[in-house]
C-alpha beads as a LAMMPS data file, in Angstrom:
LAMMPS data file: protein, C-alpha beads

356 atoms
355 bonds

1 atom types
1 bond types

-500.0 500.0 xlo xhi
-500.0 500.0 ylo yhi
-500.0 500.0 zlo zhi

Masses

1 110.0

Atoms # bond

1 1 1 -46.223 -81.291 -276.313
2 1 1 -49.028 -81.322 -278.810
3 1 1 -49.427 -80.124 -282.419
4 1 1 -51.854 -77.455 -281.149
5 1 1 -49.306 -75.580 -279.178
6 1 1 -48.410 -72.203 -280.447
7 1 1 -44.850 -71.248 -280.988
8 1 1 -45.074 -69.101 -277.887
9 1 1 -45.961 -72.015 -275.823
10 1 1 -43.120 -74.102 -277.349
11 1 1 -40.429 -71.573 -276.669
12 1 1 -41.337 -70.959 -273.100
13 1 1 -39.406 -72.082 -270.191
14 1 1 -42.018 -71.369 -267.359
15 1 1 -41.297 -69.854 -263.995
16 1 1 -40.959 -72.530 -261.335
17 1 1 -42.911 -71.368 -258.085
18 1 1 -41.673 -72.321 -254.703
19 1 1 -42.952 -75.757 -253.680
20 1 1 -46.149 -76.005 -251.744
21 1 1 -45.902 -79.538 -250.391
22 1 1 -48.728 -81.361 -248.510
23 1 1 -46.647 -82.642 -245.687
24 1 1 -47.730 -82.895 -242.058
25 1 1 -45.931 -80.974 -239.422
26 1 1 -43.857 -79.197 -242.038
27 1 1 -41.623 -76.172 -241.301
28 1 1 -41.966 -74.321 -244.459
29 1 1 -39.253 -71.723 -245.031
30 1 1 -38.981 -71.709 -248.858
31 1 1 -41.483 -69.161 -250.296
32 1 1 -41.243 -66.061 -248.161
33 1 1 -44.574 -66.123 -246.544
34 1 1 -45.073 -64.098 -243.463
35 1 1 -45.107 -66.080 -240.367
36 1 1 -47.937 -64.160 -238.708
37 1 1 -51.634 -64.250 -239.639
38 1 1 -52.996 -61.038 -241.421
39 1 1 -54.553 -58.195 -239.374
40 1 1 -57.832 -59.349 -237.529
41 1 1 -59.392 -56.423 -239.507
42 1 1 -58.928 -58.401 -242.724
43 1 1 -61.233 -61.210 -241.565
44 1 1 -63.729 -58.653 -240.167
45 1 1 -63.882 -56.857 -243.554
46 1 1 -64.188 -60.151 -245.630
47 1 1 -66.987 -61.290 -243.381
48 1 1 -68.790 -57.876 -243.769
49 1 1 -68.388 -58.149 -247.480
50 1 1 -69.937 -61.627 -247.550
51 1 1 -72.783 -60.552 -245.293
52 1 1 -75.310 -63.116 -243.815
53 1 1 -76.017 -64.881 -247.112
54 1 1 -73.068 -64.073 -249.393
55 1 1 -75.631 -62.657 -251.931
56 1 1 -72.981 -60.046 -252.955
57 1 1 -70.866 -62.789 -254.704
58 1 1 -73.356 -63.017 -257.393
59 1 1 -72.217 -59.475 -258.412
60 1 1 -68.913 -58.582 -260.118
61 1 1 -66.409 -56.713 -258.091
62 1 1 -65.524 -53.086 -258.623
63 1 1 -63.371 -53.150 -261.754
64 1 1 -61.589 -49.882 -260.709
65 1 1 -60.973 -51.032 -257.190
66 1 1 -61.742 -47.584 -256.004
67 1 1 -61.684 -48.328 -252.110
68 1 1 -58.475 -50.300 -252.421
69 1 1 -56.765 -47.521 -254.553
70 1 1 -57.974 -44.968 -252.019
71 1 1 -56.572 -46.893 -249.054
72 1 1 -53.189 -47.184 -250.883
73 1 1 -53.105 -43.656 -251.894
74 1 1 -53.794 -42.247 -248.398
75 1 1 -51.171 -44.640 -246.929
76 1 1 -48.508 -43.150 -249.326
77 1 1 -49.463 -39.607 -249.839
78 1 1 -50.619 -40.165 -253.440
79 1 1 -53.805 -39.766 -255.445
80 1 1 -55.796 -42.702 -256.689
81 1 1 -54.899 -41.863 -260.170
82 1 1 -51.381 -42.770 -259.245
83 1 1 -52.246 -46.325 -258.205
84 1 1 -52.769 -49.572 -260.195
85 1 1 -53.936 -52.758 -258.651
86 1 1 -53.688 -56.451 -259.897
87 1 1 -53.984 -60.097 -258.999
88 1 1 -50.736 -60.211 -257.037
89 1 1 -47.478 -58.284 -257.864
90 1 1 -46.702 -61.051 -260.455
91 1 1 -49.824 -59.960 -262.599
92 1 1 -48.897 -56.383 -262.112
93 1 1 -45.462 -57.053 -263.384
94 1 1 -46.746 -58.987 -266.365
95 1 1 -48.766 -55.862 -267.329
96 1 1 -45.760 -53.687 -266.764
97 1 1 -43.712 -55.893 -269.212
98 1 1 -46.370 -55.628 -271.811
99 1 1 -47.464 -51.951 -271.335
100 1 1 -44.329 -50.203 -270.422
101 1 1 -41.147 -52.419 -271.209
102 1 1 -41.721 -53.733 -274.703
103 1 1 -39.598 -51.402 -276.694
104 1 1 -36.803 -51.566 -279.465
105 1 1 -33.915 -51.733 -276.901
106 1 1 -33.207 -54.362 -274.389
107 1 1 -34.402 -53.970 -270.746
108 1 1 -31.687 -54.301 -267.971
109 1 1 -31.792 -56.361 -264.818
110 1 1 -29.323 -58.144 -262.585
111 1 1 -27.882 -61.593 -263.418
112 1 1 -29.014 -62.716 -259.986
113 1 1 -32.607 -61.615 -259.285
114 1 1 -36.224 -62.536 -259.583
115 1 1 -36.416 -65.410 -261.998
116 1 1 -39.685 -64.435 -263.335
117 1 1 -38.248 -61.473 -265.176
118 1 1 -36.739 -63.481 -268.139
119 1 1 -39.944 -65.500 -268.205
120 1 1 -41.907 -62.449 -268.928
121 1 1 -39.420 -61.226 -271.445
122 1 1 -39.745 -64.649 -273.321
123 1 1 -43.583 -64.481 -273.020
124 1 1 -44.038 -61.084 -274.350
125 1 1 -40.901 -60.878 -276.730
126 1 1 -39.051 -58.303 -274.759
127 1 1 -35.307 -58.242 -275.345
128 1 1 -33.246 -58.114 -272.206
129 1 1 -29.749 -57.907 -271.041
130 1 1 -28.492 -59.113 -267.574
131 1 1 -25.807 -57.021 -265.658
132 1 1 -23.896 -58.937 -263.098
133 1 1 -24.054 -58.089 -259.434
134 1 1 -20.865 -57.213 -257.642
135 1 1 -18.615 -59.908 -255.923
136 1 1 -20.593 -59.249 -252.567
137 1 1 -23.895 -59.568 -254.521
138 1 1 -24.727 -55.857 -254.591
139 1 1 -26.265 -53.865 -257.420
140 1 1 -23.670 -51.151 -258.705
141 1 1 -25.869 -48.256 -259.907
142 1 1 -23.082 -47.148 -262.229
143 1 1 -23.756 -50.301 -264.237
144 1 1 -27.267 -48.970 -265.137
145 1 1 -26.105 -45.520 -266.016
146 1 1 -24.495 -46.054 -269.465
147 1 1 -26.074 -48.750 -271.555
148 1 1 -28.822 -47.965 -274.071
149 1 1 -31.897 -49.694 -272.842
150 1 1 -35.647 -50.064 -273.123
151 1 1 -36.183 -50.019 -269.446
152 1 1 -34.701 -51.074 -266.121
153 1 1 -36.182 -53.431 -263.520
154 1 1 -34.843 -54.841 -260.203
155 1 1 -36.187 -55.853 -256.703
156 1 1 -35.163 -53.721 -253.943
157 1 1 -34.189 -55.326 -251.668
158 1 1 -32.939 -57.822 -254.244
159 1 1 -34.064 -61.388 -254.374
160 1 1 -32.836 -63.916 -253.511
161 1 1 -29.855 -62.004 -252.060
162 1 1 -31.759 -59.714 -249.688
163 1 1 -29.378 -56.780 -250.327
164 1 1 -30.995 -53.255 -250.389
165 1 1 -30.012 -50.388 -252.667
166 1 1 -30.135 -46.789 -251.041
167 1 1 -32.503 -44.150 -252.556
168 1 1 -29.692 -41.991 -253.534
169 1 1 -28.388 -44.771 -255.831
170 1 1 -31.935 -45.327 -257.282
171 1 1 -32.146 -41.517 -258.067
172 1 1 -28.759 -41.606 -259.801
173 1 1 -30.176 -44.441 -262.051
174 1 1 -33.296 -42.380 -262.685
175 1 1 -31.333 -39.292 -263.588
176 1 1 -29.059 -41.148 -265.850
177 1 1 -32.031 -42.784 -267.774
178 1 1 -34.611 -39.893 -268.217
179 1 1 -36.076 -41.681 -271.364
180 1 1 -36.384 -45.140 -269.954
181 1 1 -38.702 -46.466 -267.389
182 1 1 -37.163 -47.687 -264.091
183 1 1 -39.217 -50.222 -262.268
184 1 1 -38.499 -50.918 -258.507
185 1 1 -40.037 -54.152 -257.335
186 1 1 -40.449 -53.696 -253.491
187 1 1 -41.961 -56.963 -252.535
188 1 1 -39.605 -56.991 -249.479
189 1 1 -38.993 -53.305 -248.700
190 1 1 -40.988 -53.307 -245.553
191 1 1 -38.536 -55.390 -243.820
192 1 1 -35.658 -52.884 -243.741
193 1 1 -35.405 -51.213 -247.049
194 1 1 -36.211 -47.745 -248.129
195 1 1 -39.282 -47.316 -250.395
196 1 1 -38.916 -45.243 -253.564
197 1 1 -42.678 -44.332 -253.495
198 1 1 -41.614 -40.878 -252.178
199 1 1 -39.795 -40.302 -255.491
200 1 1 -42.658 -40.886 -257.771
201 1 1 -43.730 -37.147 -257.753
202 1 1 -40.303 -35.943 -259.043
203 1 1 -39.690 -38.669 -261.641
204 1 1 -42.135 -39.460 -264.430
205 1 1 -39.881 -42.445 -265.363
206 1 1 -40.355 -44.319 -262.047
207 1 1 -42.731 -47.148 -261.157
208 1 1 -42.745 -48.813 -257.903
209 1 1 -44.422 -52.305 -257.523
210 1 1 -45.564 -53.642 -254.168
211 1 1 -47.392 -56.868 -252.963
212 1 1 -49.683 -57.674 -250.037
213 1 1 -48.186 -61.152 -249.895
214 1 1 -45.296 -60.531 -247.679
215 1 1 -45.497 -57.808 -245.064
216 1 1 -49.332 -57.753 -245.099
217 1 1 -49.544 -61.516 -244.737
218 1 1 -52.027 -61.854 -247.680
219 1 1 -50.279 -64.333 -250.026
220 1 1 -53.435 -66.213 -250.177
221 1 1 -55.580 -63.366 -251.493
222 1 1 -53.373 -62.449 -254.343
223 1 1 -53.116 -58.625 -254.340
224 1 1 -50.403 -56.391 -255.631
225 1 1 -50.211 -52.795 -256.800
226 1 1 -47.944 -50.397 -258.591
227 1 1 -47.513 -46.583 -258.215
228 1 1 -46.308 -43.985 -260.602
229 1 1 -47.356 -40.874 -262.422
230 1 1 -50.882 -41.004 -264.022
231 1 1 -49.666 -41.595 -267.672
232 1 1 -47.833 -44.771 -266.552
233 1 1 -50.831 -45.979 -264.554
234 1 1 -53.135 -45.247 -267.608
235 1 1 -50.918 -47.655 -269.879
236 1 1 -51.346 -50.296 -267.159
237 1 1 -55.111 -49.905 -267.045
238 1 1 -55.314 -50.138 -270.786
239 1 1 -53.548 -53.417 -270.887
240 1 1 -55.471 -54.747 -267.785
241 1 1 -58.858 -53.979 -269.311
242 1 1 -57.849 -55.732 -272.526
243 1 1 -56.820 -58.834 -270.477
244 1 1 -59.258 -59.006 -267.433
245 1 1 -61.500 -56.170 -266.315
246 1 1 -61.983 -57.901 -262.942
247 1 1 -58.668 -59.120 -261.623
248 1 1 -59.398 -58.730 -257.870
249 1 1 -62.470 -60.540 -256.428
250 1 1 -64.746 -58.698 -253.887
251 1 1 -63.265 -60.592 -250.963
252 1 1 -59.594 -59.811 -251.915
253 1 1 -60.569 -56.049 -252.429
254 1 1 -62.124 -55.729 -248.970
255 1 1 -59.483 -57.773 -247.192
256 1 1 -56.449 -55.890 -248.824
257 1 1 -58.165 -52.479 -248.014
258 1 1 -58.619 -53.372 -244.392
259 1 1 -54.910 -54.693 -244.301
260 1 1 -53.551 -51.321 -245.697
261 1 1 -55.622 -49.276 -243.134
262 1 1 -54.293 -51.236 -240.007
263 1 1 -51.008 -49.617 -239.760
264 1 1 -50.323 -50.580 -236.295
265 1 1 -50.629 -54.234 -236.826
266 1 1 -48.531 -53.959 -239.901
267 1 1 -45.665 -52.240 -238.134
268 1 1 -45.732 -54.714 -235.274
269 1 1 -45.432 -57.715 -237.609
270 1 1 -42.556 -56.085 -239.583
271 1 1 -40.714 -55.335 -236.346
272 1 1 -41.191 -58.916 -235.172
273 1 1 -39.909 -60.471 -238.350
274 1 1 -36.877 -58.182 -238.441
275 1 1 -35.982 -59.212 -234.802
276 1 1 -36.357 -62.801 -235.743
277 1 1 -34.347 -62.393 -238.880
278 1 1 -31.345 -60.801 -236.866
279 1 1 -31.494 -63.598 -234.319
280 1 1 -31.498 -66.159 -237.057
281 1 1 -28.701 -64.563 -238.975
282 1 1 -26.569 -64.491 -235.818
283 1 1 -27.168 -68.171 -235.002
284 1 1 -26.332 -69.262 -238.459
285 1 1 -23.153 -67.286 -238.483
286 1 1 -22.282 -69.023 -235.144
287 1 1 -22.645 -72.235 -237.051
288 1 1 -20.040 -71.321 -239.663
289 1 1 -22.523 -69.875 -242.302
290 1 1 -21.592 -67.033 -244.444
291 1 1 -24.711 -64.787 -244.234
292 1 1 -25.475 -62.001 -246.726
293 1 1 -26.782 -58.889 -244.959
294 1 1 -30.512 -58.987 -245.584
295 1 1 -33.288 -56.282 -245.668
296 1 1 -35.940 -58.731 -246.493
297 1 1 -37.950 -61.406 -244.705
298 1 1 -35.393 -64.044 -245.758
299 1 1 -31.663 -64.508 -245.579
300 1 1 -29.161 -65.898 -248.040
301 1 1 -26.478 -68.113 -246.653
302 1 1 -23.751 -70.790 -247.533
303 1 1 -21.589 -73.039 -245.527
304 1 1 -18.002 -73.332 -246.839
305 1 1 -17.728 -77.002 -245.760
306 1 1 -21.161 -78.343 -246.723
307 1 1 -22.846 -78.566 -250.132
308 1 1 -26.071 -76.439 -250.321
309 1 1 -28.082 -79.142 -252.116
310 1 1 -26.987 -81.723 -249.516
311 1 1 -28.010 -79.458 -246.653
312 1 1 -31.357 -78.839 -248.335
313 1 1 -31.951 -82.559 -248.619
314 1 1 -30.901 -83.150 -244.997
315 1 1 -33.289 -80.604 -243.889
316 1 1 -36.002 -82.040 -245.889
317 1 1 -35.569 -85.236 -244.295
318 1 1 -36.384 -83.533 -240.990
319 1 1 -39.525 -81.859 -242.556
320 1 1 -37.817 -78.589 -242.894
321 1 1 -37.913 -76.990 -246.459
322 1 1 -35.751 -74.123 -247.686
323 1 1 -35.109 -72.813 -251.253
324 1 1 -32.018 -73.900 -253.251
325 1 1 -31.519 -72.394 -256.645
326 1 1 -29.347 -74.457 -259.099
327 1 1 -28.018 -71.440 -260.801
328 1 1 -24.522 -70.123 -261.568
329 1 1 -22.840 -68.056 -258.846
330 1 1 -25.485 -69.058 -256.238
331 1 1 -25.671 -72.841 -256.410
332 1 1 -23.900 -73.136 -252.948
333 1 1 -26.474 -70.687 -251.283
334 1 1 -29.784 -71.461 -249.597
335 1 1 -32.554 -68.842 -249.192
336 1 1 -34.145 -69.200 -245.797
337 1 1 -37.589 -67.591 -245.127
338 1 1 -37.795 -66.054 -241.731
339 1 1 -40.439 -68.056 -239.928
340 1 1 -41.490 -67.952 -236.226
341 1 1 -39.047 -68.092 -233.453
342 1 1 -39.840 -71.643 -232.793
343 1 1 -39.388 -72.602 -236.530
344 1 1 -36.196 -70.783 -236.810
345 1 1 -34.868 -72.437 -233.606
346 1 1 -35.853 -75.862 -235.084
347 1 1 -33.989 -74.834 -238.256
348 1 1 -30.795 -73.933 -236.432
349 1 1 -30.898 -76.964 -234.121
350 1 1 -31.280 -79.094 -237.158
351 1 1 -28.304 -77.413 -239.039
352 1 1 -26.155 -77.688 -235.895
353 1 1 -26.738 -81.491 -235.918
354 1 1 -26.252 -81.793 -239.618
355 1 1 -22.968 -79.622 -239.799
356 1 1 -21.638 -80.660 -236.437

Bonds

1 1 1 2
2 1 2 3
3 1 3 4
4 1 4 5
5 1 5 6
6 1 6 7
7 1 7 8
8 1 8 9
9 1 9 10
10 1 10 11
11 1 11 12
12 1 12 13
13 1 13 14
14 1 14 15
15 1 15 16
16 1 16 17
17 1 17 18
18 1 18 19
19 1 19 20
20 1 20 21
21 1 21 22
22 1 22 23
23 1 23 24
24 1 24 25
25 1 25 26
26 1 26 27
27 1 27 28
28 1 28 29
29 1 29 30
30 1 30 31
31 1 31 32
32 1 32 33
33 1 33 34
34 1 34 35
35 1 35 36
36 1 36 37
37 1 37 38
38 1 38 39
39 1 39 40
40 1 40 41
41 1 41 42
42 1 42 43
43 1 43 44
44 1 44 45
45 1 45 46
46 1 46 47
47 1 47 48
48 1 48 49
49 1 49 50
50 1 50 51
51 1 51 52
52 1 52 53
53 1 53 54
54 1 54 55
55 1 55 56
56 1 56 57
57 1 57 58
58 1 58 59
59 1 59 60
60 1 60 61
61 1 61 62
62 1 62 63
63 1 63 64
64 1 64 65
65 1 65 66
66 1 66 67
67 1 67 68
68 1 68 69
69 1 69 70
70 1 70 71
71 1 71 72
72 1 72 73
73 1 73 74
74 1 74 75
75 1 75 76
76 1 76 77
77 1 77 78
78 1 78 79
79 1 79 80
80 1 80 81
81 1 81 82
82 1 82 83
83 1 83 84
84 1 84 85
85 1 85 86
86 1 86 87
87 1 87 88
88 1 88 89
89 1 89 90
90 1 90 91
91 1 91 92
92 1 92 93
93 1 93 94
94 1 94 95
95 1 95 96
96 1 96 97
97 1 97 98
98 1 98 99
99 1 99 100
100 1 100 101
101 1 101 102
102 1 102 103
103 1 103 104
104 1 104 105
105 1 105 106
106 1 106 107
107 1 107 108
108 1 108 109
109 1 109 110
110 1 110 111
111 1 111 112
112 1 112 113
113 1 113 114
114 1 114 115
115 1 115 116
116 1 116 117
117 1 117 118
118 1 118 119
119 1 119 120
120 1 120 121
121 1 121 122
122 1 122 123
123 1 123 124
124 1 124 125
125 1 125 126
126 1 126 127
127 1 127 128
128 1 128 129
129 1 129 130
130 1 130 131
131 1 131 132
132 1 132 133
133 1 133 134
134 1 134 135
135 1 135 136
136 1 136 137
137 1 137 138
138 1 138 139
139 1 139 140
140 1 140 141
141 1 141 142
142 1 142 143
143 1 143 144
144 1 144 145
145 1 145 146
146 1 146 147
147 1 147 148
148 1 148 149
149 1 149 150
150 1 150 151
151 1 151 152
152 1 152 153
153 1 153 154
154 1 154 155
155 1 155 156
156 1 156 157
157 1 157 158
158 1 158 159
159 1 159 160
160 1 160 161
161 1 161 162
162 1 162 163
163 1 163 164
164 1 164 165
165 1 165 166
166 1 166 167
167 1 167 168
168 1 168 169
169 1 169 170
170 1 170 171
171 1 171 172
172 1 172 173
173 1 173 174
174 1 174 175
175 1 175 176
176 1 176 177
177 1 177 178
178 1 178 179
179 1 179 180
180 1 180 181
181 1 181 182
182 1 182 183
183 1 183 184
184 1 184 185
185 1 185 186
186 1 186 187
187 1 187 188
188 1 188 189
189 1 189 190
190 1 190 191
191 1 191 192
192 1 192 193
193 1 193 194
194 1 194 195
195 1 195 196
196 1 196 197
197 1 197 198
198 1 198 199
199 1 199 200
200 1 200 201
201 1 201 202
202 1 202 203
203 1 203 204
204 1 204 205
205 1 205 206
206 1 206 207
207 1 207 208
208 1 208 209
209 1 209 210
210 1 210 211
211 1 211 212
212 1 212 213
213 1 213 214
214 1 214 215
215 1 215 216
216 1 216 217
217 1 217 218
218 1 218 219
219 1 219 220
220 1 220 221
221 1 221 222
222 1 222 223
223 1 223 224
224 1 224 225
225 1 225 226
226 1 226 227
227 1 227 228
228 1 228 229
229 1 229 230
230 1 230 231
231 1 231 232
232 1 232 233
233 1 233 234
234 1 234 235
235 1 235 236
236 1 236 237
237 1 237 238
238 1 238 239
239 1 239 240
240 1 240 241
241 1 241 242
242 1 242 243
243 1 243 244
244 1 244 245
245 1 245 246
246 1 246 247
247 1 247 248
248 1 248 249
249 1 249 250
250 1 250 251
251 1 251 252
252 1 252 253
253 1 253 254
254 1 254 255
255 1 255 256
256 1 256 257
257 1 257 258
258 1 258 259
259 1 259 260
260 1 260 261
261 1 261 262
262 1 262 263
263 1 263 264
264 1 264 265
265 1 265 266
266 1 266 267
267 1 267 268
268 1 268 269
269 1 269 270
270 1 270 271
271 1 271 272
272 1 272 273
273 1 273 274
274 1 274 275
275 1 275 276
276 1 276 277
277 1 277 278
278 1 278 279
279 1 279 280
280 1 280 281
281 1 281 282
282 1 282 283
283 1 283 284
284 1 284 285
285 1 285 286
286 1 286 287
287 1 287 288
288 1 288 289
289 1 289 290
290 1 290 291
291 1 291 292
292 1 292 293
293 1 293 294
294 1 294 295
295 1 295 296
296 1 296 297
297 1 297 298
298 1 298 299
299 1 299 300
300 1 300 301
301 1 301 302
302 1 302 303
303 1 303 304
304 1 304 305
305 1 305 306
306 1 306 307
307 1 307 308
308 1 308 309
309 1 309 310
310 1 310 311
311 1 311 312
312 1 312 313
313 1 313 314
314 1 314 315
315 1 315 316
316 1 316 317
317 1 317 318
318 1 318 319
319 1 319 320
320 1 320 321
321 1 321 322
322 1 322 323
323 1 323 324
324 1 324 325
325 1 325 326
326 1 326 327
327 1 327 328
328 1 328 329
329 1 329 330
330 1 330 331
331 1 331 332
332 1 332 333
333 1 333 334
334 1 334 335
335 1 335 336
336 1 336 337
337 1 337 338
338 1 338 339
339 1 339 340
340 1 340 341
341 1 341 342
342 1 342 343
343 1 343 344
344 1 344 345
345 1 345 346
346 1 346 347
347 1 347 348
348 1 348 349
349 1 349 350
350 1 350 351
351 1 351 352
352 1 352 353
353 1 353 354
354 1 354 355
355 1 355 356
C-alpha cells in the first residue's frame, strides 16, 4: 500500500481470476475454457484482416463495431441498435453496473454466484443485497418478486453451480419488477440453458449479457456483448465512450464476427461439450460424488467422505487443476470444467485412485 493510493483502491477486495499456471503437461479444468479450438473461419478472418503486411494495424478499429453488432443482431433476430459490445463480458458488466445499476436502492443477486458482482459494487459504490439460494442451490424467483431494489442480476445458468432458471421464472421476475433493470448473465447458456434474448422485445427492463469466451472458444480474444432495448444500449454506449472508445481491436472484431456467423461449427462444439459433460457427471456419480445438475460447461461436485481442498491438492500433484472456492456453503465443492474426453477420463481415473 502506498500513500498515493486513493480511498477506492484502499477499500477494494479485487476479484481473483482463475489460475493460469505455466506447468507442462497440465490438464487445466479450472476456468471453464472451451476444450475445442475456435471455428476455422475465425483464423481465416483474422488473417484477412491482417493482410499481407498488417498495415491495417496502424489504424484504429471501428469504434461502433458495426460488422460485429450486425452479425450478433442477425443471429438473434435483433437490430444493431439493440446490441452493445465490449472487451469481454466482464467489461460489459462493468459498464452495466455504472450505467444501469447505480441507483438509490440495493441491487439483488444470489449469495452463491459470480464473485465479480460484489467487486463491481465496491468499485462503483453500488449498494447490494444477497439472497440465499435454496438448499439444492436453485434460484427461487419468488425471492426477487418483493424486495425494493435498484436492479437484479444473476447468471443463468448460475455460476459456480451450473443450475439453470426457466424462462417463465425469469418473466415472473421481470413482471414483478417493472421499474428495475433485470440483468441475465448468460455466459454458459449455450450448453443447455434457455436464452432470454427472445424476451427483450417484450420487456424494456431486461438486459441479456453474453460472452464469446465459452461456447465460441474465444477467451483469448476478449469479446462480450449485451442485448436490450435501445435506451439501455444508449446508456452503455455513453459510459463506454467516456471510458474507452476502442475497446475491441481489429483482430477481435473480425474473429468474433466470423465466429458468430459459423453456426454449424458452434452447434457441433456445444453438442460435444454437453455429451462429455453428461459422461463426466455419470462417472463422478459412480465414484460417490454428489453432482449438481448442470446446464453449463462445468459441473459442481462434492464427495461426502473427502475434503474438497484435499481433493484439489491431490489432483494438482497429478498435474490436474480444478477450481475450489473457500466460501461459506460451498467450501466442500469443486467446480470442474468439461475438458476433452481424454482429459475428463484422466480426471476420473485420478479421482478413482485418490478416493478408492
